[in-house]
C-alpha positions, 0 to 999 in steps of 0.5 A: 499500499502506498504510504499515507500523506506525510508533511515534512516541509517546515516553511509553510505558515499556519493561521491561528486556526491551524490551517496552512492558509486563510482560504476555505477548503477546496472540496467540501462535498464528495459530490463535487466530482464528475458524474461519470465517476459514480456511473463507473463506480457502480459498475465496479461495485457490481462487476469488479469489487475485488479489482486493485489499481494504481493511478499516477499524476502527471503535469504536462505543462512545462516549467510549473513549480508546485513544490512550494505548495506541497503542504497545502495540497497535502492538507487539502487531500487530508481534509478530502479524506474526512468527508462523508456523503450526507443524507441529502446527497445520497437522496439526490443520487438515489433519485437519479434513474440509473443509480441502484439502491445497494450502491447508495447503501454502500456510499453511506459507508464510504470515505476516501482512505488517506493511506491509499494516496501518496503526495511527494516531491517529484524527480524533476525540479518543481515537480510533485508526484501523486500516486493512488493505490488500492482497491478500485472501488475505494480509490475511484473517487480520488482523481477529480477532487485531487486535480481540482485541489492542485489547480485551486492551490496553485492559482490562489497562490500565483494569482492572488488577485484573479481577473474576475471581470476579464473572466466574466467578459470572456464568458459573456462573449462566448455565450453571445456567439450562441445567443446571437446566431438564429441557426443555433436553435438546437445547440447544446453545451455542457460544463465539463470543467471540474478537474481543471477549474480555476477555483470552485467559486469561479466554477460555480459562477460559470454554472449559474451564469450559463443556467440563467442566460443561455436557457435551453442551450445550457445542457447541464454540468458533469459536476454532481454537486453543482447539479444538485445545488443549482437544479441542472442536469448532471451529465456523464457516462464512462471515462478512459480508466473503465476501458483501460481497466478492462485490459486486465479484467477481461478474458483477453486483451484483444477483446477487452474493448468489447468486453467493456461495452458489453459489461456496461450494457449489462449494468445499465440495460440501454441507459447511459448509452454514450460510448467512449471511442479513443482508448485505442484510437478510432480505427480500433474502436470502429473495428469493435463497434459493430452492428450490435453496438451501433444499435445498442448504444445511443452514440459515442464521445470524441476526446482526441484527434480531428473532430470533424474527421471523427464525426464523418467516419462515425456517421459513415460507420452507422450508415454501413451498419444500417443504424440511422445516424439521425437517431444517434448522438455525437458528443464532442469534448476534446479541448473545445471552445464555443467557436469550434463547437459552433462550427461542429454543430453547423457541419453536422446539423440535420445529420445526427444529434450533437452535444458539446462538453467544454471544460478548461475553456469555460472554467479556467479562462480568466487570462491566466495560463491553465495547467494541463494536469491529468491522473490516469490509471496505470495498473490494474490487478498488477498489470500495466494498462494504457490509453493509446490516443489519436493525439500522441501527447495523451498516450499514457503508459509506464511500461514501453513493452506493454504499450508496444504489445498493445499497439500490436494486438490492436493493429495500431501503428508504432509510436 
């Protein structure tokens, strides 16, 4: 088991109340995470309760020094591990049509365990190293709040006077692009920005503003706490880690993508029917996404590569398998901006249903450079797992030999 958080730095100053800073805690509810964490967690409870996993944090932004804030990050994570679901939160989750009562009963007993996470100095100057190791069922909820914590601790230190008015002006201009265009009557956009938000305060303001000004154009948010608090729709199905884990949990590696989709369908019986397409790249996805899955799933989500090419290929694939593309939903969520989403909406108008999830460009666009940070699963049941993206910089695996084997099995080009 990974060692628990240990605070060793002596330079951090505490407030009279014992806090390292005068800021409120970043995470105050276990619902302050993305919906797909709960939809995946329910599958883990019912299908893979014994699975053991390891996650690892990575910062893709060069030259970022997080070392001075290491103790603050540790303290925030230590607080995260004290949180429990309230009865009101459990009632909300239980009211979602796809959440089952035994899962709610499990969450009533749940808390994140501090012994499962390690936060230390990294190997390179300025780096920090975060790893999570343990039961998948008991560690799956670490990723999103930990990333939100790292972001907010960093920005509250390097940007002590945030450019709130600049952020509001930018948000308003984005919304007006939609509101002023009569051709976008069916345009729907959702907030997907929890993990890389500037702060919880700003994230909440973005959701409130979009709800009040965009009307039906605002589809909802991936953040369950904000969805509950502000009466908007929570959105999400599956993430990369689910299909990655199935590399170790399925009958054989080549069938792992099919296995993951079949288990998902078994759990949700047609609900939450948006499949993630880029764990092995689009070519491999289409090979496995046969007529059965084309008709069973409501659509697919794009998260890497050229979105226009991806959409055209998927629509042609539906037609080939005699599934009417006009009944299917294409969800775009890869580094989107409102202008690019509008361009995509117009390209595919009338040909299929489209939806857009925008993260960083909504919740961390105040004029400061956002951090490109991730926390990905790297092992399951002691075996390496990998994501091989259509965007090479998103590929993540700590075992080059396994990655080469995976590429061979799924007929992917060499790196």
